[in-house]
N, C-alpha and C positions, 0 to 999 in steps of 0.2 A: 198534792204532794209537796208543793213548795213550802207549805206551812211546817211540814216535818223537817224541812231542810234547815230550819232555824235551830241552832244548837241549844239555846235556852229552852225552847218549847219541847224539843226532842228529849232532853235530859230530864225534864219534869215527868214525862211519861216513863222513861227508863228508870228513874229513881222510885217511881210508884210501883213498877213491876218487880224491882229487885227483891224486896222482902218476901214476896210470894214465890218467886223463882227459887230463892235460897231455901225457904222453908219446905217447898215441895221436893226439892232435890234431896234434902236431908231425910225427909219422910220416906221417899222412895228407896233410898239407900238402907234406911233402918228396917223397912219391911222386906225389901227385895233381896238383900244380901243373905240373911239367914235362910230364906227359902231356896235361893240359888245354890248356896254352898253346903247346906245341911239337909234340908227336908225334901228337895226335889229328887226324883228317881234317877239312878244311873242309866246310861244308855245301854241297850242290849249288845252293841258292838264296841262302843268306846269306853264303857264302864264309867268310872269316876272322872276320867279325863274330860268328859263332856262338860263338866262344870266350868272349864275355861271359856266355853261358849258364852256364858253370861257376862263376861267382860269383853271378849273378843268381838262378838257380833255388834253390840252397841257402839264399841269404839270404831269399828269399820263403818257403820252407818253414819256416825257423827263425823268421821273424817271426810266422807263424801259430802255430807250435808253442809258442813261449815265451808267447804270450798265452793259449793254452789252459792252460798250466801256471799262469799267474797267476790265471785264472778259477777253476780247480779249487782252488787254494790259498786263494783268497779265500772260496770256498764253505765250505771246512773251517774257516776262521777265523770266519766269521759264525755257523756252526751250532754248532761245538764250542769256539770261543774258544781254539783252539790258536795260541799266539803264533808258534811256529816256522813254521806255514803262512803267516801274514801276512809274516813276514820273508823267506820264500822268494819270495813275490809281489813284495815291495818290492825285493829284491835283483835279481830278474829283469827288472824294468821297463826300466832303462837299457840292458841287454844287448839286449832285444827291440826297443827303439827304434832301437838301432844297426843291427841286422839289417834292420829295415824301411826305415830311411833308406838303407842300402846297396842294398836291392832297388829303391827308387825311383830312385836315382842311376844304377845300372847299367841300369835299364829305359829311362831317358831317353837314355843313351849308345847303347843298342841301337835305340831308336825313331827317332833322327835319320837314320841311314843307311837304315833299313828303311821308315819311314813318311814321311820327309822333314820331320819336325817333332819337337821335343824332348818335347812333351806333347800328349796328346789326352784329352778327358774320357771315356775308355773305362771300361767297367764295372769291369774288373779293376784298372786304375790308380787309379780313383777310390776303390774300396773299400780298396785298400792305403793310399792317402793318409789315409782315415778311420781306418784301423788305427794309422797313425803318430800322428795327433792323439790317439787314445785313449791311447796310451802316454804322450804328453806330458801329457795331462790327468790321468792316474793319478799321475804323478810330482808334478805341481803340487798336486793336491788333497790328497795325503798330508801336505803341509807347509803347507796353507793355514789350519789351525786352531791356535789356541793350545793347546787341549786335544788332545793327541796321539791319544788314543783315538777321539775324534770324527773326526779326520782319517783314521785308519786304517779306520774303518767306512765313511766316505764313499768312500774310494778302493776298498775292497773291493766296494762296491755298484756303482761305475762299472765295475770289471773284469767283474763278472757281467753287467751290462746290455750292455756292449760286446762280450761274447762272441757276441751275435746276429750281429755282423758277420762272424764266421769262416766260416760256411757261405756267406755272400754272396761272400766273397773266393774261396772254392774253386769254387763253382758258377756264378760270374758269366759265364764264357765259354760255359756251356751254356744259361743262362737268358735271355741277351740277345744280340742281334746285335752282336758285338764285334770290334774289330780285333786284339785280343790272340789269339795262337795258343792252341789248346786245350791242356789239360794233357798233359805228355809221359808221365804214368803213368795208366793206366786199368785196368779189369778185365781187359782183353785183354793187359796188360803194357806195356812201354815202346814208344813210337812212334818211337824213334830207334835207330840201329844200336848193336850191342854195343861197338864201338870208342869210342862216345861215352858209353855207359852206365857203363863202368868208371871213367873219370876223374870223371864226375858223381857217382857213389856215393862215391868217395874224398873228393871235396870236401864232400859232405853229411856224411860221417863226421867230417871235419876241423872243420866248423862245429859239429856237435853236441857233440863232445868239448871243443871250445873253450868252448862255453856252460857245460858242466858244470864245467870247471876255473875259469872266471871266476866262476861262481855261488858256488863254495866260497869263493873269495877275498872276494867281496862279503858272503857270509854271516858270515864272521869279522868284517868291518868293521861290519856291521849289529848283530851281537850285542854287540860292544864298545861301540858307540854307545848301545845300549839300556841296558847296564850303567852307562855314564856318566850317562845321563839319570836312571836310578833313584837313583844315588848322590847326584846334585845335588838331586833331589826330597827324599830323606831328610834331607840336610843342611839344606835350607831349612826342612823341617818341624820339625826339632829345634832349629834356630837361632831 
């Protein structure tokens, strides 16, 4: 694992992965979007409104998945002081916040025709809103200290503490009496028809590959910013 902590070695792998991730993301969007928005069947209860699911569900899954990546990377950073792990978490935060915000917006667009209101303090909705605030808190906390290392440690601790919310997000529809429908994926398989599963999985793939591609771009920017900060610090120390 220490070999991957070397920024140069890690970025060689990341740069090799980037064109594949970007290409697969574009391919999944090109194939998945027309099926999801045009040719997939309407739901017998929700009608055409069900098409929001093809953006809402992948965004919700990615919001939780990206935060899990942040929490795991923060743990590695705090335990082994691997800078690359923290940079991965820092680069992931805005992407995860975007996915979670998209999940909330599409959830409100779905809720208005289904529930007759844009927002209810439902367990799943509330826990996702908390996840969105955790993302914003992580981003803000990392830049709240003059000492960058203190800010990095504080943000990493917040990411770890906030990971307690992930099982709440996932199991909220089972633990509480909630308006939100149960998860479409369980131990018994998918609760929707195959005609809906295919475009949904294509959209999930599109979102996941998009995350990887944008993460590599942000890693490049974060590493460059770290080099600039180091150069400025060395220049100030010698000056």
